[in-house]
N, C-alpha and C positions, 0 to 999 in steps of 0.2 A: 487598807483599814487603819483608822486609828481610833484610841477610845478620848473624848474630851468632854467638855461641858457645854452645854447650850443654855445660858443665862447659870442656873443654878443645877440644871436636869442634866445627870449622864447622859452621854448622846455616843453615836458611833458615826464615823466619817468614811465613807466610800470612797475611793478617789482610783478614779480608771486612766489608764494609761495615756489617752489623750488629753488629759486635765479633768473631763469632766465628775463632778463632785455630787454627793449627794449626803446628807448629814438626817438621820434619826433619831429621836430621844426614847429612851426607854420608858418614860414615862407617856403612857398614850400609843408606843408604838408609832411615833407622831412623826413624819416626815417634814423639818420644818426648812431644810433649802436644800435646792436643785440647782445647781452651776453646770448651765452647759458648758462645752470644752472652750468657746469662746471667751468664759468666765464671767459670764452672765449670770444674774441670780433671775429666776424664770417663778419664783413663788413669794408671795405677799405675807409678812407675818406683823403683825401691830406691835409698835415701839411701847403701847401702854399693855401688853399682855403681861400676864403673870407667869413667870419662868421658874417657880420654884415647886411645881406639884401640891398646889392650893386649890386651882381652878383649870378647868380644860385651855389649852393653847388657842389664841386666836389668829388663826393664818395657817399657812403650809397644807396638809392634808390630815385632816382627823380621821381617823377610823370610826366610822359608825356601826354599833352593833351590841345589843339584837334589837332595837327598838331607833325608829326615823323620827328624830323631831317629836313632838307629845301624842304621837300615835300611840299610845298603847298607856299603860299602868304604871311603868316602870321609869327611870332615870331619862329626863329629856336626851335625846339621841344616843340612850344607850351608856353603857359603862365600858367601853373597851377605850375611850377615849383620856379614863381618866385611873387607869389600872396600869401598873407597872410588867411590862413585857419584858421578856428576856430574849438576848440576842444567842441561836442557836446554833449558826451558820453563816460563813462568809466565803467568797471564792471570787475567782478570774474566770470569765468563758466568752472567747471570742472576742475579745479585747473589751469586754464589759464587767465591771466591779457589780458585784451583788452581796445581797447579807439576807439572812430569814430572821425572823422575830418570831415568838412563839407565847400564847396567850391560853391557861386553862382554869377551869372552877377551880383549883387548889390553891391558885395563885391569888384568886381574889380576896381582898377585905372580908370580914368576916359579917361584916353587915348587907355587902352587895352579893355575897355568894347568898346569902340567908334569901333574899329578895328575888334570886334567878337559881330556882332549884332543880336546873338541868346540869349535866356533865356534858361538856364542851371541849372542843380546842380548836383554835386559831392559828394562823400560819399566817404570817405577811411576810412577802417577796419584794425588796426592790433592789432594781438595777440600771445601771446609769453607765451611757457610753455616748459619745459624740454631742448629737442634738437630742438624744431621745433619754426618756425613762419610761422603764415599764413596773409597773405595780399590781402583783396579785393577792386577793386574800382567801384562804383556804377556810371554809366552817366544815368541821367534822362533829358530828354528836356520838360522842363515845358513850352512853349513857343507854338505858333499856326502856326508856319512854321519848316519843316523837316530840319536838319544840318548834313550835314559830318563831320566826327571825326577819329581820328589814337588814339591811347591808348599805353602806356608799362610803364611797371616798370622796371626803366635801372638799375637794379642791381650790385654793385661794391662788389664781393666775397674777402674777404681778402685770400691770398695765400702767403706760406712763399717764396717762389721760382716761377717765372712763367714758368720756364721750367718742373716743376713738375707735372704742371696742365694737366689733361687727363678729356674729355667730351665725355662721350659715350651717346648713343640714338639717335645719329645722321646720323647715313647710310643709305644710298640712300634716304637722305631726300634732294629736290631740293633747291638750295641756289642760292644767286645773291651778287658778291660783287663787285670788281673795274674793272671785265672783261664784255667786253659788251654784253656775252650770260649765260644765266642760266645754272647752273650743279648739279650733282649729289655729294653727299658725297660718297667718293670709300669707306675711310677707317673706320673701325669701330672703333677708335679712334683718336679724333682730339686733338693737339697737338699744343703746339705755339712756331715757331722759330722766329718769326719777327713779326711785325704790322700783324694785323687779324681784318676784319671788314665783317662780312659777316651776312646775312639776311636768315634765314631759314625756309620754308612755311609750314604751314600745319602741325606741328607737328605730328607725331603717336602718342606718349604717353612722359612719364616722361623720363628727361635727369637725368646723374647723373657726378657730379663733384667730382673727387679724387686730392684732393690737398698734398697729401703725407702723407699717415697717417689716414685721413679723409675721408670719402664718403659723400658729399648731395646729396639727392636726392631731383630734383623738379620737380612738376608736378602743371599743368596748367589747366585753363577753364576759357572760352572765348575768353581770346587771343588765336590767332590760331596758331600765328608765335614765333619765338625768332630767338634776335640777338646778336653776340656773337662776342666780341670787346675787342683789347687790345692796343694801340697806336704804341706800339714798342719804339725804343730807342729813332728814328730819329722824330716822331710825337712828344712824349713825350717831347721831350726837346723844342719844337715851343711852348705848354700849357703854360701860365702864372701860372696856381693855379694847375701845377703841378710838382714835384721836377723832376727833370733829372732820377734819378734812381727809382722814386717810379714805373712807370710801372711794375717793376718787382714784384711787392706786391699783384698786384689785378687780376683779371680777371671779365669781365662784361658778364652778361649771361641774357636778358631780355625777361620779358613774354611780346607779344606785339601782337597788331593788325596792321598790317603795313597797307595794302589796307583799304581806307576810308571808312567805313562803314557809313550809311545814315541811321539815327536815325529818325524816324515819331515823329511828335509832341504828346506830350503826353507819347510815350514810353521810356522804361529803357532799358539800358544793363550793364551786371553785366561781370567782369572778376575777377581774382583771382588766387593767387598764392600759394602754400604749399611747405614750405622749411622743410627738415628734415634730420639732421646729423645720419647715419644709422651706 
């Protein structure tokens, strides 16, 4: 483990014995780089993203909590991705390098804390080894009142060309997008022709992302849903922190809990995702 800077942001880099690496910024508890043991970068980060703590990072794996998107009265996608986390522990286990990061109510800026009147503690764990990466998020209600929350790991996976990306494992899964009615995924293979923004509910099993030579297996627990997103050319041009051509270089597949869960006082929730190139 080494401490360094990612842009202007303090960061921690985990190094497994086989050469696999992961870098997490304390700002947002944000996984910004994952290099498998063959040295390949597996995540996308925009070259236009602000890396000074002034706004959320575009790319990597933002932690979404306690609100998904604009589905609530709070900050879009919640405050976890723009708060400063603490490095809690690091270690090595069975060849994997791991680190844990924490965020609780006492560490929030006053304005954000006032808008979220619940006591909580988040714990994020990242472990890297070989061709695999494991991420887990634990939510603990440390107060006396229940609170509702949603959560997601908003992963941006690097691809050489968007048109080569293919996702399997979603056939016959219910989804919603910009149409008024839900639908079932009819095709066995999901591909990208233009903008795509869908929430798939109650995944039956792991997904696979083929990126033109590589296949990434995505398994998750606790997170019941998945969001598949790419802005397409028109929406990418409207994003100040994304270069116009960069939409062709990533696919977002998010492990998510979309419908808010209610966490009782003293209770904990755990979500995890296992990523492996096969």
